[in-house]
Structures are given as structure tokens and as C-alpha cells.
ZAVO-707363 format. One line per 4 residues: their letters; for each residue x, y, z of C-alpha. Coordinates in nm, 2 decimals. Example, Ala and Ser with C-alpha at 12.3 -4.5 7.8 and 13.67 -1.06 7.14 Angstrom:
BEGIN
AS	1.23 -0.45 0.78 ~ 1.37 -0.11 0.71 $
This chain:
BEGIN
XXXX	-0.03 0.00 0.01 ~ 0.12 0.37 -0.11 ~ -0.02 0.72 -0.05 ~ 0.01 1.01 -0.28 $
XXXX	-0.01 1.34 -0.19 ~ 0.00 1.64 -0.41 ~ 0.03 2.01 -0.32 ~ -0.05 2.36 -0.45 $
XXXX	0.21 2.64 -0.42 ~ 0.08 2.73 -0.14 ~ 0.11 2.40 0.05 ~ -0.26 2.31 0.05 $
XXXX	-0.33 1.93 -0.05 ~ -0.48 1.90 -0.42 ~ -0.51 1.51 -0.41 ~ -0.47 1.28 -0.07 $
XXXX	-0.50 0.91 -0.17 ~ -0.44 0.57 -0.14 ~ -0.26 0.38 -0.43 ~ -0.26 -0.02 -0.42 $
XXXX	0.05 -0.08 -0.58 ~ 0.27 -0.43 -0.54 ~ 0.62 -0.20 -0.58 ~ 0.76 0.11 -0.58 $
XXXX	0.80 0.16 -0.98 ~ 0.43 0.04 -1.01 ~ 0.30 0.32 -0.76 ~ 0.54 0.56 -0.89 $
XXXX	0.37 0.48 -1.25 ~ 0.02 0.53 -1.12 ~ 0.12 0.85 -0.91 ~ 0.22 0.99 -1.24 $
XXXX	-0.09 0.89 -1.42 ~ -0.28 1.08 -1.14 ~ -0.08 1.37 -1.20 ~ -0.14 1.39 -1.59 $
XXXX	-0.50 1.33 -1.54 ~ -0.56 1.60 -1.32 ~ -0.29 1.83 -1.47 ~ -0.08 1.85 -1.17 $
XXXX	0.24 1.76 -1.34 ~ 0.34 2.09 -1.27 ~ 0.30 2.08 -0.91 ~ 0.48 1.91 -0.61 $
XXXX	0.42 1.58 -0.45 ~ 0.50 1.28 -0.28 ~ 0.44 0.90 -0.31 ~ 0.53 0.70 0.04 $
XXXX	0.53 0.35 0.11 ~ 0.28 0.26 0.44 ~ 0.59 0.19 0.63 ~ 0.64 0.57 0.60 $
XXXX	0.95 0.55 0.31 ~ 0.95 0.80 0.09 ~ 0.93 0.65 -0.28 ~ 0.94 1.00 -0.49 $
XXXX	0.94 1.33 -0.45 ~ 0.93 1.65 -0.58 ~ 0.95 1.96 -0.39 ~ 0.79 2.31 -0.47 $
XXXX	1.18 2.44 -0.46 ~ 1.25 2.17 -0.72 ~ 0.96 2.26 -0.97 ~ 1.05 2.64 -0.93 $
XXXX	1.43 2.57 -0.99 ~ 1.36 2.42 -1.30 ~ 1.12 2.69 -1.44 ~ 1.38 2.96 -1.33 $
X	1.68 2.76 -1.55 $
């Protein structure tokens, strides 16, 4: 079991939902599909395993740095 959270630039939660996946890579794929579907690919997000292990993370600072480059 995994969990995905997506935030707007002010830190408000836009998505906060469980992901059923058998592996980290499957969780990443499902998370990326949600980001594309909801057009949130440009926003900060995290995917964590139920144990608390961070699987994938993109901070608001990383997005901002990419945009300025």
C-alpha cells in the first residue's frame, strides 16, 4: 500500500489518496498517471510506502528551480 499527496504552491493539499501497488515502480507509474490526469504535473507531490519510506518526491523548490533555469 502506498499513499500520494499533491500540494499547490501555497502548501494546500489537492490530492490525498491511497495507491494500490505491488512495487515502488508500479506506485510511481500510478502516481504519474494521476498527475497527468488531473493536470498536476507541475505541482509538488510525494508518494510514500505505508511503512513511511519515501518512494518519490518533488518539492516546490525543485519545480521553481527548473522553471527559472
